[in-house]
C-alpha positions as CSV (number, residue, x, y, z in Angstrom):
1,M,110.1,122.6,96.7
2,K,107.2,121.3,96.7
3,T,107.3,121.4,92.4
4,L,110.5,120.2,93.4
5,I,109.8,117.1,95.2
6,K,107.0,116.1,93.3
7,F,109.3,116.3,90.4
8,S,111.6,114.0,91.4
9,Y,109.0,111.6,92.5
10,F,108.0,111.1,88.9
11,F,111.9,110.5,87.7
12,I,112.0,108.1,90.3
13,L,108.8,106.8,89.2
14,F,109.3,105.8,85.5
15,L,112.8,105.2,86.6
16,S,111.6,102.4,88.6
17,F,109.9,100.8,85.9
18,S,112.4,100.5,83.1
19,C,114.0,97.6,85.5
20,G,111.9,95.4,85.7
21,E,112.8,93.8,88.3
22,N,110.9,90.9,90.3
23,K,109.9,91.8,93.7
24,S,108.1,89.7,95.7
25,R,103.8,89.6,95.9
26,Q,104.3,90.9,92.5
27,G,101.4,91.1,90.9
28,T,100.1,88.4,88.6
29,E,101.5,88.3,85.3
30,S,99.0,85.4,83.5
31,P,96.4,85.1,82.5
32,D,95.4,82.1,85.2
33,A,96.3,84.4,88.3
34,T,94.3,84.4,91.5
35,N,92.6,87.6,91.3
36,T,90.8,86.5,87.7
37,Q,87.3,86.3,88.4
38,T,84.1,84.8,86.4
39,N,80.6,86.6,87.7
40,T,78.0,84.8,85.4
41,L,74.9,86.7,87.1
42,K,73.8,88.4,84.5
43,S,74.8,85.7,81.8
44,T,75.8,82.2,80.6
45,E,79.1,83.0,79.7
46,S,81.1,86.2,81.4
47,K,82.8,88.6,79.3
48,V,86.7,89.4,79.6
49,I,88.3,92.3,79.7
50,V,92.2,92.2,79.9
51,F,94.6,95.0,81.3
52,F,97.6,94.1,79.2
53,G,100.5,96.8,81.5
54,N,103.3,96.8,83.4
55,S,104.2,96.9,86.7
56,L,101.3,99.2,87.9
57,T,99.0,96.8,86.6
58,A,100.8,94.0,87.6
59,G,100.3,95.5,91.0
60,M,104.4,95.2,92.1
61,G,104.2,94.7,95.6
62,L,100.9,94.3,96.6
63,D,99.3,91.2,96.9
64,P,97.6,90.4,93.7
65,N,94.1,91.4,95.1
66,E,94.8,95.2,95.7
67,A,95.6,95.6,92.7
68,F,93.3,97.7,90.5
69,P,93.3,94.6,87.8
70,A,91.9,93.0,91.0
71,L,89.5,96.2,92.5
72,I,87.6,96.3,89.1
73,Q,86.7,93.0,89.0
74,D,85.6,93.6,92.8
75,K,83.7,96.3,91.5
76,L,82.0,94.0,88.4
77,D,81.0,91.4,91.2
78,T,79.1,94.5,93.6
79,L,77.4,95.5,90.6
80,Q,76.1,92.2,89.6
81,M,78.0,92.2,86.0
82,A,79.0,89.1,84.4
83,Y,82.4,89.8,83.8
84,K,85.7,88.1,84.1
85,V,88.8,90.1,84.6
86,I,92.4,89.1,83.3
87,N,95.7,91.2,84.5
88,A,98.0,90.6,82.3
89,G,100.6,92.6,83.7
90,L,104.3,92.3,83.5
91,S,106.8,94.4,85.2
92,G,109.2,96.3,82.9
93,E,107.5,95.6,79.7
94,T,107.5,98.0,77.1
95,T,105.6,98.3,74.0
96,A,107.9,96.6,72.0
97,S,107.9,93.5,74.6
98,G,104.4,94.0,74.7
99,R,103.6,93.5,71.1
100,N,105.8,90.0,71.2
101,R,104.0,88.5,73.7
102,L,100.6,89.1,72.0
103,D,99.7,86.1,71.7
104,W,100.0,84.7,74.7
105,V,97.3,87.4,76.1
106,L,94.6,86.4,73.2
107,N,94.5,83.2,73.0
108,Q,91.0,83.1,74.3
109,K,88.0,85.3,73.2
110,V,88.5,89.5,75.0
111,D,85.3,92.0,74.8
112,I,87.9,95.0,76.6
113,F,91.1,95.7,76.3
114,V,93.0,97.8,78.8
115,L,96.2,99.2,77.1
116,E,98.5,100.8,79.6
117,L,102.4,100.3,78.5
118,G,104.7,102.9,77.0
119,A,106.0,104.8,80.7
120,N,109.2,102.2,79.8
121,D,109.9,103.6,76.1
122,G,110.2,107.4,77.8
123,L,112.3,106.4,79.8
124,R,114.3,105.0,77.5
125,G,114.3,107.8,74.7
126,I,113.3,105.0,72.6
127,P,111.8,106.7,69.1
128,L,108.4,108.2,69.7
129,S,107.3,106.6,66.5
130,E,108.3,103.4,67.5
131,T,106.2,103.7,70.6
132,R,103.5,105.4,68.2
133,N,104.6,102.6,65.3
134,N,103.5,99.8,68.5
135,L,100.6,100.9,70.3
136,Q,99.1,101.1,66.7
137,F,100.4,97.7,66.1
138,I,98.9,96.5,69.2
139,I,96.0,98.1,68.7
140,D,94.9,96.8,65.3
141,Y,96.5,93.3,66.8
142,V,93.8,93.3,69.2
143,R,91.1,94.3,67.3
144,S,92.2,91.6,63.8
145,K,92.0,88.9,66.7
146,N,88.7,90.7,68.0
147,P,86.7,92.9,65.9
148,N,84.0,94.1,68.1
149,A,87.0,94.2,71.4
150,E,86.5,97.8,72.8
151,I,90.2,99.4,73.4
152,V,91.3,101.7,76.3
153,L,94.5,102.9,76.2
154,A,95.5,104.3,79.3
155,G,97.6,107.7,79.2
156,M,101.3,108.2,80.4
157,Q,103.4,111.0,81.6
158,I,107.5,111.6,81.2
159,P,109.5,113.7,83.3
160,P,110.8,116.4,81.0
161,N,114.6,115.6,80.8
162,M,114.2,114.5,77.8
163,G,113.8,117.7,76.1
164,E,109.8,119.6,75.9
165,A,109.8,119.2,72.5
166,Y,109.9,114.8,73.6
167,T,108.1,114.8,76.9
168,T,105.1,117.1,75.0
169,E,104.5,114.5,71.9
170,F,105.0,111.0,74.8
171,K,102.1,112.6,76.1
172,N,100.3,113.5,73.0
173,I,100.7,109.7,71.9
174,F,97.6,108.8,73.9
175,P,95.3,110.7,73.4
176,E,95.9,110.9,69.2
177,L,96.1,107.6,69.3
178,A,92.6,107.1,71.3
179,E,91.0,109.5,68.4
180,K,92.7,107.9,65.1
181,N,91.7,104.6,66.5
182,D,88.0,105.8,68.4
183,T,89.1,103.8,71.8
184,G,88.5,104.4,75.2
185,L,90.7,106.8,77.2
186,I,92.2,107.3,80.3
187,P,94.0,110.8,80.3
188,F,96.8,109.6,83.0
189,L,96.8,107.0,84.9
190,L,98.2,108.1,88.0
191,K,95.7,110.8,88.7
192,D,95.9,111.9,92.4
193,V,98.3,109.6,93.6
194,A,101.9,110.6,91.8
195,G,103.7,111.9,94.1
196,I,101.7,111.5,96.6
197,P,104.3,110.0,99.6
198,A,100.3,108.3,101.6
199,L,99.3,106.7,98.2
200,N,102.8,105.3,97.4
201,Q,105.1,102.6,98.9
202,E,107.8,102.8,101.0
203,D,110.1,102.9,98.0
204,G,108.1,105.9,97.2
205,I,107.7,105.0,93.5
206,H,104.6,102.6,93.4
207,P,100.8,102.6,94.3
208,T,99.6,101.5,97.6
209,K,96.6,99.1,98.1
210,E,94.7,103.1,98.9
211,G,97.0,104.4,95.8
212,H,95.4,101.4,93.4
213,Q,91.6,102.7,94.7
214,I,91.9,105.9,93.7
215,I,93.5,104.5,90.3
216,A,91.0,102.2,90.3
217,N,88.2,104.2,90.4
218,T,90.3,106.4,87.9
219,I,89.9,103.6,85.0
220,W,86.3,103.4,86.3
221,E,85.2,106.1,84.9
222,T,86.1,105.7,81.4
223,L,85.8,101.8,81.4
224,R,81.8,101.6,82.5
225,P,79.8,103.7,80.4
226,L,82.5,101.1,77.3
227,M,80.7,98.2,79.5
228,I,77.3,100.1,79.6
229,I,77.6,100.0,75.9
230,D,78.3,96.5,75.3
231,E,75.4,95.8,77.2
232,N,72.5,96.6,75.6
233,S,74.1,96.8,71.6
234,R,75.5,93.0,72.1
235,H,72.3,90.9,73.5
């Protein structure tokens, strides 16, 4: 029964990603969002981290300061690391629509680019080759604009209603692209959050602020080593 409930949660979760509804208190969707902060304690110019994704990145249903991009900024500030976090999350985003707004997001220098897209593609049954090609395009485009940028892929998973072959290949897209392009990888963004009622809002879909704290810790495991490398190799 617990397995059935957990699967139902995953199915509802991914349905919610595709709707693209804009709810009150939705997370920021602009580089000029209120959760963007600058820390100049260690250098005269902060490095920039962009979180590029859908409603999870946007922090739907939460105050922007409670979403994981803002929590990462808090960690950086506490450690006195000179990084500025930009939340470029947009609800309902697909890999195709994401590639179409890259110019807007990359109108400034980016040092670390966290790519959290693909779940909506999987729910809609978009051909996996298209999802893979779009993600590859985004990676290539980021590097064409910022050759020294570190890129991190946020892995996602979908329920098996699309068939085992599709579901498995979808899951494999992220580690395969990470290996091919030598990027960072978060194996599953919702690890230890998905399917746990206490860590999700009343709709049973979007993580609570406590859920976002766990997501932030999951991201930090991959992000922090990249920043250490960055600090040691570029100063």
